[in-house]
N, C-alpha and C positions, 0 to 999 in steps of 0.2 A: 531311666524312668521305670517304675515298677507297675504292676497291674492296676492298682487303684489310681495312680496318677495318669496312666494311659486312658482310663475310662473318663476321668474328670476332664482331661484335656479334650477328648472327643465330644463331650457334652457341651463344651463351650458356654458355661454359665455367664450370663450377661444381662444388661438392662436392669440393673438392680435399683430398687427404690427403698427408702426407709423412712419411718416416721415415729414420733413419740406417741404413745397411746396411754391415756389416763382414764381412770374410773373413780367415781365417788358415790357414796350412798348405795342404794340398791339398783343394780343395773344388770342387763344381760343383752348380748347381741349374738345373732346367728347368721353366719355367712354361708352362702350357697357354695357348691363345689366350684373350685377355682381351676384346678388342673396343673398350675405351675407351682414350683417350690416356694414355700414361704418359711419365715423363721421369726423367732422372738426371743429376746433376753428380758427376764423379769428384773426390773430395777428396784421395784418396791412391791411387796405383796402382802397377803396372798390373794389369789383368785382361783376360779375353777375353769377347767377346759374339758370339753367333751368332743371327741373326734368321730365323725361318721356315725353318730347315734350311739356310741359306746358309753360305758360308765364314765362319769366325770372324775377327773383327777385334780388334786390341788397343786397349784404352782406357787412356789415360794420365791422370795428374793434370791437372785443369783441363778435360778434355774434357766435352762436353755431348751428351746424346742425347735425342731425342724420337721416340716411336713413336706416330704419330697414331691407329692402330687396334689397337696391340699384338697382333701375331700371336704364336704360340708362339716362345719364345726361350730361349737357354741362356746363363748367366753362370757363369764359372769362373775358377779360378786357372791352369788349364792346359786347353787344348781336348782333351787326351787323357784327362782325368778323366771317369769315368762319372757323369753328373749325377743328383742326387736329384730326383724329381718333386715339384713344388710346385703348389698350386692357388691361383690368384689370386682370392680371394673377399672383396672389401671388406665389412666388417661394419658400417661406419658409425662404428666406434670408432677413435680415433687410436692407432696403435701407434708408439711413439717410436723403437724400436731393434730390429734383428734381427741375428743373428750366424750366419755360415755357416763350417763347418770346425771347427778346434780352438780352442775358447773359452779355453783355457789359454795360448794364444800371443798375442803382440802382433799386432794386425791389420796385414796387409800391404796390404789394400784397404779403403778407406772411401768410401762414396758417400752422397749425399742423393738419395733417390728418392721418387717419388710418382705419383699418378694423379689424373685429374679426369674429368668427364663432359661430353659435349655434349648440347644439346637433341636428343632422338632424332628429332624431326620433320625436322631439317635436317642431321644428321650426314653422311649419305651424299653430299650434294652436294659437300662438300669432300673427304671421305675418299677418294672414288673418283678424285680427281684428284691425290693426293699419294703419294709413295713410302712404303714401309714404315718406313724409318729415316731420320731426320735426324741427322747426326753433325757437330757443330761442334767442331773441334779447338781445343785451348788456344792454339795458335799463330795461330789466326785472330783478327784484331782484334775480330770480332763476338762472340767468346766472353765478353768482359767484360760485355756487356749482359745476356746470359742468366744469367751467374753472379751478377750483382748482384740480379736478380729472384729467383733460386733462394734466395739468402741471406735475402731478405725472407720468402720462403715458409717457410724453416726457422724463422725467428724467430717467425712467426705460428703455424705448426702446432704447434710444441713449447712455445710460451709460454702458451697458453690465456688470452689477454687479452680484455677486452671488445671486442665488434665483430669477433671473429675470423672468423666465417663470411662477413660482408660483405667484409672485407679479403682473405680468401683467394680469393673469387670474382673480385674485381678483379685480383688478382695472376695468377690463371689466364689471364685475358684478355690481360694484358700479356706473360706468358710465351709464350703461343701466338703473339701478334702479333710479338714480337721474334724468336722462333725461325723463323717463316715468312719474314720479310723478311731474315733473316740467313743463310738457307740457302745453302750453297756452290753455285756456278754449275752444277756437274755434276749437282746434284739438281734443277735447274730447267730441264733441257733441253727439256721439253715439259710441257703442262698449264697450269693457271691461273697458277702462279708464273712460268713462262716468258713467258706473256702480259704479266704485269706488268712484266717486264724489257725488253720490246719497247716502245720509246717511243711508237710509233704505235698498237699494239694496246692499250697501257695507257690511252690517251686514250678509246678506245671502251669499254673495260671500265669505266672510271670513269663514263662516261655511263650505261651499263646499270645499274650498281649504285647510283648516287646520284640518277639522274633516271629512275627506273623507269617512271613514268607517261607519259613522253613517247611519242608515236606513232612509235617507232623502226621503221625498215625497213632492208634491206640498203643501200640508197642513202644514207640519212641517217647510218647508222653509219660507212660508208666515208667520207662527207664529214667526219664528226667526227674520224676518224683522219687525214684529209688524204691519202686514197688513192683510186684508182679502185675501182669495185665488184669487178671481177674480181681485182685484186691483193689487195684486202682480204680477200675471201672465201677465196682460196687460202691466204694467210698465216695467217689466223685458224684455219682447219681444220687446217693443217699443224702449227702451234705448239700450239694449245690442244686439238686432238683432236676437235672437233665444229664444226658450222657456226655462224656468228654468230646466226642466227635460232633455232636450237635452244638455244644457250646462253642467249639472251634469254628464251626460253620457260621454261626450267628455273629461271632466277633469279626470274622473275615468279611462278611457282608457289610457290617457296620463300618469297618475301615474303608471298604470299597465305595460305599455311598459317599463318604467324605471325600475320597480322592476324585470321584467322578463329578460331584456337585460343587466342591469347594476348591479343588486343585486343578480342575479342568484336564485331568489326565485321560488319555485314550483308553478304550476298553482293553486293548492288548497290554498296555503299560500297567493298568490297574490289576489285571489278571496275574501278572508276574509279581506285583508288589504284595499281593495277598496270598501267594502260595499255589497258584494254579499254573499248570504247565502249558495250557493253551487257552486262547481267548474263547474258543467255542465251548470248552468245558466250563469255564467261568460263567459265560453268558447263560448256559443251560441252568446251572445251579442258581444264579441270581434271579432269573426269570421264574423258576419254579418256586423259590422261597418268597419273593416279593410281589410277584404278579406283574412285574414291569421289566422291560428289557434294559440292560445297562445304559444304552444310549439315551434313554429318557431321563437319566440323572445328570448327564453331562451338562455342566454350565448352569444348573438351576439355582446354584447359590449366588 
């Protein structure tokens, strides 16, 4: 498992729902902030999307969007149309199809859209390091990968076949993984994804994420990356936005939360599993960073 796969696995994307979205005539809808990840593949276009009050962008047939934390957004046939307010409130029931605008007309826009959820314990670690919007254009070769996964999601969500929930959860993992690794270069200028695209930083990130229990230090991480300590520390902070040791600490705590809450491991076992020599040292760091003692996480999953 590499660094990106380790993070996606810890996020546990699940509870996916999908629906067909059509629009005809002049129409516009505005959704309030949702907070969970959502996605859409444009089957027929064009239409306009504005995220978080930003400038509207045109979506064409074959374009794919991912909103990791779904801020307020507007979708419309024309950015000059006054949008109708909508409330994104997942009910747990599958809605197969929605129609915006004049239902008597042939749809000029069709999309397959949906949402899923992250494990709330770990969502912030990744969401704080991602842009509001991932847009993969149909002209990008990477779009074929996400389109294929979305088509499978459509089949499963609308087909109501045996094993549906299990299949949709796995497809959510694949969709997130494919979208993140296919993000256009301009979206990965800084943060975790930028680190993965830097050959030397990626080696250090892989070490942190896949060999978490090792006694990492600034010196050993720099050696892992094949760099001097000063060069490594400077590049890591500039590209990823935090120091190597703080990133290591946050990842260890994320893994520890999972072990305590989901795997029911003891504090002492968890401390060793994430690289601490003693349970007391781990407990001190955990309490200082999270505001809660490790024992408060045991069994909460």
